[in-house]
N, C-alpha and C positions, 0 to 999 in steps of 0.2 A: 509210669507216674511222671508228670511234668512239674517243674518248679518255676515259680514266678517271684521275682524280686521287685517290690514296689519302690520306685524312685522318681515319681512324677510330681512330688510336692515342691514348694518354692522356698521352704526353710526360712521364712521371714524373720524368725527369732535369731537367726545367725547372720543377718545382714550387718555390715556391708560385705562380709566375707563371702557370702553365697551369691552376691551379685556377679562374681566372676568364677566361682567354683560351685559345682554340684556337691551338695553335702555328702552324698554317698561316695564321692571320689576324693574327699578330704583324707589326707594321710593321718592315721592314728597309730602311734607306735612305729612309725616309719613305713606303713603300708596303707593304701586306700581302704576305707571301711568295707567296701563291697568285695574287695579281694578275699577277705576273711570269710565272708558269707559264701561266695562261690567255691572257695576251697572246701568248706564244710559240705556243700551240696555234692561235690565230687566224690565224697566218701559214702554216699547213699547209693547202693547198687541199683535200686529200683528206678532212679531218675534217669530218663533218657533224653530229656531236653531241658535247657535252662533258658528262661525268658526274663528280660528286664524291661519294664515299662518306664518311660521318662516323658518329658515334655519337649516342645520344640526349642525352648531356650537352652536346655541342657543336652539335647540329643547329640550335637557335634562332639562334645567331650566324651560321651558314652561310646559313640562309634569309634573314636580314637582308642579308648581304653579296651574295647572289645576285639581289636585286631589281634589275630593269632589265638583267640579264645573261642571255644565252642559255645558261644552265647548269642542269642538272638535279641537284638534291640528293637523296641517298639516305641515310636514317637506318637504320643496321643494327640498332637496337633495344638495343644493349648499353649498360651503365651504368657499368662499371668495368673496370680492367685484368684482373680475374679472370674476367670472362665475355666478353671480346672475341673476335671471330671470327678475328682475325689477318689479315694483309694478303692472303694467298691466299684465305682464307675470304671476305673482303670482295669480292675479285674475282669469285668465283663468285656471291655474293649479288647483285651488280649485273648480271652476265651473265644470270642467271635473271630478275631483276625487270624488266630492260629488254628481255628477250627478244632478246639479241644473237646474231647469227650473222654476225659481221663481223670484219675485221681490227681489232686493238685496240692502241692506244698507251697504256701504263700508266706513270704518273709518281708518285713519292712526293711528297706535298704539302709536304715540308720540303726539297726539292731546289732549290738556287739555282744557275743556270748561265748562261753567256754564249753558248754555242753556239746555232746556229739549228736548231730542231727539224725544219724542212723539209729541211735537209741530212742529218740522221739518217734521216729517213723515206725520202729518195731513195736513200741507201746500202742500206737494208733492202730496198726495192723491187727493187733491181738483182740480188738473189739468189733471186728466184723464191719457191718454197714453202719459206720459212725464217723464222726469227725473229731478232731482233738486240737487243743491249744497248749503251748508250753506255759507253765505257771510258776511263779516264784514268790516267796514271802519276802516282801521288801522291807519288813521290819518296822514300819511306821504307818500309822493311819493317815497322817498328813501326806506322806509320799504316795500312799495307795490311792488317794483321791485324784491323782493325775492319770490314773490308768483305769482299766476295766477290772472291777473287783468280783471275784467268783466265790461261790460257796459249793463245796464238793461233797457228794455223798461218800460213804465208806468205800464204794467200789470205784471212785474217781469220777463218776458222772457229774456233770455240772447241774446243780439244782437251781442256781440263780446267777445272773450276770448283770451287773450294773456298771454302765460306762461312766467314768469320772464322777462318782457320787460325792455330794457335798459332805455327807456324813457316813463314811465307809464303815461297814460292820466287821471287816477284817482287813488284814494287810496282805492277803493273798491276791496277787495281781496277775492278770493275763498279759503275756508279752505278745508282740506282733509276730508270732510264729505259729502258723496254722497248717493242719493237714486235713484236707476235705475229701471225703469219698466222692466219687464221680456223680453219684445220685444227688449229692448235696451241691456240687458245682452247678448242676442244672437248675438249682433254685435261686442263683444269683439274679438272673433276669427277672423272674416274678417278684423277687424282693424289691428290685429297683422300680419295677412297673407299679408296685403298690406305694411308691413314694415314701419309703421308710428312711431315706437319707442315703446319699452316695459317699459321704466322707467318713473317715475314721473306720478302719477295717473291723474293729471290734464290734461295731453295731450290727453287722451281718451275723457275726457269731452269736451275739446276744439274742437276735431274732431266731436264729437257727436252733439254739438249744431249747427253745420253747416248743419246737415242733418235731425235732429229731434228736437222737442220742448224740451228745457231744461230751467228750471227756477232757479232764485237765491232767496233764503230765507235769508233776512237780519236780523241779530241778533245784539244785543248791549251788551250782557253779556261778562264777562271776557273770554279771550281765550289766550292760550299759545301754540306755536309750538316749541317743544323742539328740536332745531336743533344744538345748540352748548352749551358750558359750561355756558356762561353768561345767556342764556335763561333758562337753567336748574336751576341755582342758583336763578334767579329771581322768577321763578314759585314755587320753593321749599319754598322760604321765604314768598311769598304771602300766600301760603296755610298753612304754619306752623303758621303764625300769626293768620289766620282764625281759626285754630284748637287750639289756645291757647298755642302754642309752641314758644320758642324764635327764632328770626331769626339768621342766621349764616353768617359769612363772607366768609367761604369756604364750598363748598358742600361736603358732605360725605354720602354714602348710609347707614351708620351705624346709 
């Protein structure tokens, strides 16, 4: 099994901070966000390669971060939000560049969570030729409208998936943590060729669950999606307190 961390976005909602910092390299609770993700990946025995995809603007920082780590960095060659490949486009870029024909664990590089990735992978493995996504009840329909909202059958199979609905029917949200069977990884290219859209990784999942079995793994541990400054500060303070550091009223990468 391979792992891919998506880190090629331009984080425009966090500017000017992200004019000089890659969002995924911002310290949260005293450690870069991506450190926590890669640490979790290291606890999954099936994973034999970890890949990170970024853009030309952020690549130097990632190459520096990756020194001494068993992680492969991919620069997708884009330079702005206008020419970006999109999350699904970046998936296919790495699949082709690394010549992958494997099961694939895909995680957004701004995802902070406390659950064990090994537990998620074990759940996914138990369903045979299928894919899976980590799902959490965010407790609010308003908050759920920012994410992909899922409806699960009693056995956990996804019956419907709606990306960022204006009127969500539940608060059960898909997080950007996916496990794809290798048969489904091969469907990324035809998905893109059919012009279903290359951005927002949940859109591929939403398309896939209409054609193949996809399951939702519900977790209850803490989870943060670092999309804007307020979410960044909240996550930083939560993890600072957990690490014995004082909370702050203003976020700083220092």
